[in-house]
N, C-alpha and C positions, 0 to 999 in steps of 0.2 A: 583813230587810237588804235593802236596795236595789239591785237588780241594774241595769247600766247598761253601756254602754260610754263612752269617750271618747276622742278625738281628741287630746285637750291634753298632750301630755306633761310640761310645765311649767309653772306658775300664772302666766302674764302678767299678767292683770288688775289683780292683787294688789300686782306689785313695784313700782310707780312710786309707791308709799306705802313697802313695804317693813316691816320688823318695829317701827317707831318710832312712838310715838304721838303725835303734832302736836297735840292737843287742848291747849291752857293750863288748868293747874288753876286758874286766876284768872276761866276764864269760868263768869261763874253764871245768866244768861241765854242759853240753850242754844237760841231760837228766833228764825227768821228774821222780821225787817219783814212780809214777805210769806207767803201761804198758800202750802204746797209740797206738802204731803201729809205724812203720818203715816210714808211708808215711807221718809225722808230720814232720815240720822242725822249729828250734828257729827261731820265728819275732823277738822280742821285750825281753828285760832284762835289768836289772838297778841292779847291785851291789852294789851301793851308794858307790865305793871306790873314789870316787873325793872329793875336798875341799866343793864346794858346790852343791847344788841339781841340774841337767839338765834339764834347762827351756825349752830345744826344746823336753823334754817329760812331764817335770811335770807343773804344777802349784801351788802353795803357795794358801791358800783358808782365805779369810778375809770377814768374815761377814757382811753384811750391815746394819743387823738388829739381835734382839736376836733370838734363834732357841729356840725350844718349852720348859718350865719350866718345869722343876720336882720337881715339890710342896712337894711328898714324902721325899724328902731327903733334904726341905729346899733351892733348888736352883730356885730362881725367872728369872734368865734368862743367857745365857752362851753363848759364841762366840765362834769363830775360827780366831784366831791371825795369822800372818804372821812371828812374831817372837818365835812363838813354833813350829817353824821347821827348824832344821836344819841337817847336816851331821857330825858325828862322831864316827871315829873307824870305819870305813867301815859299817855304819848302818844310817839309816834313823830314827831320832828321832822327836819323836810326845810328846810335852810336856803336863801336864796338870797343873793349878792352881787357887787357892782360889784367888781371884780379891779382892774383899770384902766378906761380911757376907754371902751375896746372889747372888754371882755372879761368876761363873766360866767361864776361857780360856781354849781353847785347838788347838793342832794343827791338821792342813788336808791338804791333797795334791789328786791331780785330772790330768787325760791326756785329759780333756774335749779339745777340738779345736786341740787338738796334735796326740794321739792315739786315734784311736775308732775301733771297729773291729768287725765285727758278725761272732761268731762262735769262734773255738780253746780250746787247755787247758791253762789255767793260774794257776801258781802256786806262791805262797808266803810264805816265812818263818817268823814268828814273834814271839814276847814274849810281852804277851798285857799288857798294865796298870793295874797297880794295882786295880783291881774292887771295892775293899774294902774302895780307897778313894771318892767312888762316879762316878766312871768315867766308861765309854766303850770303847773297841777299834773295829774296823769296818774293815772288806774286804768285799767292794761291788761294784756294778755296776750301771749306771744310762743310761738311752736314753732319747735323747734330745726331743723326740717324745712323751712320756710315758704318757702325761697329756690327748691324745687323747680318748674319750671315744669309745669304742666298744664291750667291754664286752671279752678283749683277750691281752693275751701281744704280741702280732702279730709287733704293731708301737712301741716298747719298755715298759719299765719295772725299776722298782729300784729293781736289785737284790741284798738281802744280803745274803752272804754268812756265814759270823759270824758277832755277836753281845756280847761282853762278858759284860750281863749289869747285871749277878747274881755270886754271890760269891760262890755256887758252881760248881762241874764239869762238864757242862753241857752248851749248849747255843743253838741259833734255827737259822734257814735260813728265809728267807720272800722274798717272791715274789709281789710286789708292782704294781698295775696297774688301769688304767683309771683314773690317777691322786689323788689328796692328799683331795678334796672336798666331796661332794657329792655321787658321783660315785663312789668311791675310794673301791676295794675290794683287798685281802691281803691272800695271802696262806702260813700259818706257818708251820713248822716243828721244833719242839724241837731233837736235835742229844745228846749223850752223848760223851762228852768231859776230855778222863782221862789226867791229870797234866794239863788241860789249866791256873793254875796259878802260875805255875811255869816255870821258862825256855823258851825256843824256841819249838814252834809246826808249822807245816806244814799246812795252806789249798789248796786244789787245786778245781776249777769249770772246769768241762768239760763239753760243752757246744755244740750241734750240732743242727740241724734241728730235730731231733728226741726226746731229751733228756735234762737235765741240772744235771749233778752229782758233788755232791759235798763231798770232800775227807779230810780227816784228820789223821795226821800223814800216809797218806798214803791207809789207810781206808776208804772202800766209806761208806759213813751216809746217804744222803738224794738223791732222786731220782726224777726229775718232769718230766716225760712221757704225761701226759694229752694237748693236743695241745693250750688249752685256755692257760695255762701257759706258753708255751714256745717262746722264745722272736728271731724274725726273721730281727733284724734290727741294726746295729753297738750300741756301746753302749760306754762307756769311763770306767776307774779302778777310783776306789776313794780308798783311805785312811785316818783313819780319827780317832780322839778320838771324844768322846764327853759325857754328863752328862748321869749317867745311868739312864734307866727307870724301871730297873728291882729290884730296891731295897728299901726299904722304913723302916726311923728311922733315931735319931739327929746324930747317930755315923759316918755315911757315911761322912758328908760334913759340916754339921752346929758346931759340935764339932773341927774341925780341925782348923788348926791355919791356916792365910791368908800366902800365897806365895806358894810354890812349890808343890804339891804333888802328881805326878808321871808322870812316861813316858812310852810309848811304844816305842819299838826295830823293826825296818822293815830290816830283812838280806837282802832279794833281791826279785824281781818281775820278774816272767819268764815270756812268752806267745810263746808256740807251735800254728802255724797252718797248717792243714790238706789242702796236697797239692790238693786233689779232691773236692777240696772248692770250688777250680778255673776251671771252665769247659773249659781249654784251648787248642790248638793244638800248640805243637811247630813245627812251619813250618820249620826253618833250623838252624843249629848250624856253625857258622862261626870261625875256630879256628884264632887268635892272630897271631900265627909265619905263615900262611898261607896267610898273608894279604900284602899290600904293604906298607911299613913301609920308612920313612923319618927323616931327621934329626939324632938326636943322638940315637933315641930307638933303642934296639937291643933285641933281644933271648934269653932265658935263659934258663937253666933246671931245671925244679920241679917235683920231682916224685909224688907230690900230686894235680897238675893241671892235668885237662880234657885229655892231649895228652903229656904230661910231659914236657911239657915247657910253656912257659909265656915270653910276651912281656914287657919288661920293658920299661916303656914309658922317665924314666932320664929327665932332665931339657926340653928337646927343641925338644922332640919327636914327631910322629903324626904316627897312625895306619887307615890305609885306608880301608873299606871292599867296593869293588867297584864292579858294576855290580850285585846289587841285584834283581833278578825279583820273580815278587809275582803273583800272580792269580786275586786281587783285591786292587784296591785303596782303602785308607782307614784309620784308625787310629789301630794301632798295640801297643803291649808292645814290647819296647826292655830291655832286660836282658840281663846286664854285669855281666859276673864271673871273680873277680877279687882277688890278695893278696894284702894286704899291710898291715905293722905293724904299718905305724900308718897314720891317717885321712890325704886323700890328694883331689887334686882337677883336673881334666880334665875338656876341653870344648868340649862340642859335637856339631857335626854340620852333618846334616840329607840335602844332595841335595845340598851341598854349603853354606846351610843358617844355623850361628849360633842356637842351641836350649836352651841350657843352660847350666851353669859352673856347673858341676855335682860335688857333695861333695860325697867323699870316705870313707865311716868311716872304721878306722882301721878293719881287718878282723881278728884282733887279734895275728898275729905273722907273719913274712916274711916265707916265703917257708923254707929255711936253716934254719929257728927256728921249721920247725914240723908245718907250716902253711899250714891252707888248704882253698880252695877259697869260699868268700862270694859272694852274688846277688843283683845289684840293678834293679829295673824296673823303665824306664821310659817311658812313653805314648810318640809315634811320630806319627807323619803324614806321609805316603808314598806314591810312585805310582806305576804302576801295573809293568814297566820294568825299568832300568837302575838306581836302585838307588844306594847310596853310601851315606855308614854312617863313621863320621870319628870322632876320639878321640887325643884330642893333648894335649900337655904340657899348663899349665900358665907360664911357664916362670920359674916353682919352679919343685922340685921331684913330677910325676906323679906317681899314682898306678903302677901294676905289671898286665896287662891285660893277663884272661885267653882266654876267647871265649865272642864272642856274638848269644844271639838267639834272633831270631825273633818270636813272640808270639802272636798268636787270639783266644781270645775268643769267643768262637762258641756257636752258640744257634740253635740249628734244628728248619727249621721255618714249613716245613710239605707244604709247598706252592711253587711252581715249578715257578712261573714268578717273577723272582729277582727286577725285575724293576718297578713291579704293586707295591713289598714294598717298595722302595725308594720313590714311587711316593703318597703312602697311606697316611702318617701321614708327614705334614709340620710345623715346629716348627720356629718362627721368631719375631723380633721385632717389635710392629706398635709401633713407638713415646715411650711411658714409660711404654705399655702395650706388657705383654707377649700373641703371640696369637698360638693357638692348630688349625690347620686345619685339619680333619680328613675326606680326600677326597674320602675315600670306607667306609664310616659308619659301622669302625670297631668296636668292643664292647671293648671300654676301660674303664679299672677297676679303676686303679688310674691314678693319673696326681702328680708326687712330683717334688719340686725344690731342688737341692744340689748344693753348691758350691766346687770350685774345690780341696776341702779338705776333700769332703766325708762328710760335714756336712748339716743335711737337715734344709733347709730351709724355705720352706711351704709344706704341704702338700694340693694342691689344689683342693679346691672345684667348679665339674664343670657342668654344664645342659647339659641333653641330646640331643646335638645338634651337627653338625657337625663343626662347627666353635665355638671356645671358647675361651676369652679375661682375662686375671688376672692381678691382679695389681702384680708387683713384691714388696715383704716385704724382706727389705735387707738393708743395710747400706750405701756401696760402691758398684760403677762400677764394672764391669769386667764381665768374663766366666761364665758360671754357666750350668749346665748340669737337662735337662727334662728328669725323670722318668717316663716310661710309663706301665703299666700292662698290656697287653692284651692276652685275654685268659691264656694262661699257660707261654707265652713270655714274654721278658721284652724288649723294645724299649729305648733307650739311645739317645737323639741328645745335641748336644753344640747350646747354645744360647750367644751371647756377649750382654751385658747391658751396653750401655753409659750413662743411667741417671737415676735418680733416684728421688723418691718423696722428 
């Protein structure tokens, strides 16, 4: 058994993805166009092969007001419209139309509040809309907190991988920081894109703590490695058309007839994450075939499973992993490895109490069709000893369980007295106010409030005192995470907000 101390009270690094599998079952090619190393795993993909847009991943954008005018081509106002987005023949279609003499309508989708991630390799294959129709296609990212002014991209940025706003064979990448007002700053880099205006082309963004690299058709085009322009907070993906800002003349829009102008087509979006981004310790792996089985569940062979066997939960089966002993009580990640050719569900119990009904998205194929295991991470609270974890069918067929893993995110504290760490910071609600009590006068560098899906709610400004109180800026009660940076460490604690102003 591994002995360790952990300063993390709740696992923050995982909650931006939550307990949902974002990998499209139609993704058969799980290798990126460039070489990024074997320690990257596919975490998100959409092949757009369904009849309708997957709203668990994407939202269609609807402008509440006109976006910036483009007077050089005669566009006074332009808008994102929901009816300008649809799926067709395995593609995401983003339409561009001329609504009236000086108005353009466009299509746009993003993953805001659904999938937001820090670091990874992002890849998409796109046929851009016809730029000579007065439009541009864009693949870009946005941070919820980029409007904060601190002269860096640390707290978020607009990252434009490309915008096809010119009719020549080039484009530009831009990183915008410090909002869009008087403090706004931008770092723009032009790069050549042969053939951009014909056929499909692939763009990639490789984002780590040390650099942002942009690729076109597998060729490195742009590198950002100045720390000022490196983003270190989760961002969401954006795909859009818009009115062009890179053209001048009547022929691009004014002289066009009212009606449909052009379309952009997105073949796929895929995201790989590096397992090293999660400084975790796998405390134990428990094979399902070695656990206690009840009901009509049974073990069957599977060459691709971790021990060449899986546990078929069937319709009324349950698997129980009993007498799980840990060195420390607290919050852990439960990682379930499973195989399922279809979307399935199972109820999760920890120490006799139901945690949730878990949605197991298709892993791609059943074992007999050559399928490989997928994984899903679920945060759970566990005791020191005698823990029991159970997965039970819901009355319909469940997934095939390969194994479970108990995972702890570790931060080395460098402080011997763990009990003092537990007492050093207290976080609780006092009526409608959040209280942070710094009992040991530790140097707190930042305090942030997140919801349980990983969205930053507020970056709290605090006085240099040991006891601090804040108003909670949120629209609804629930469980929230308070993330504090103390020297090189991060402390994350949960609070339950029962009432809001």
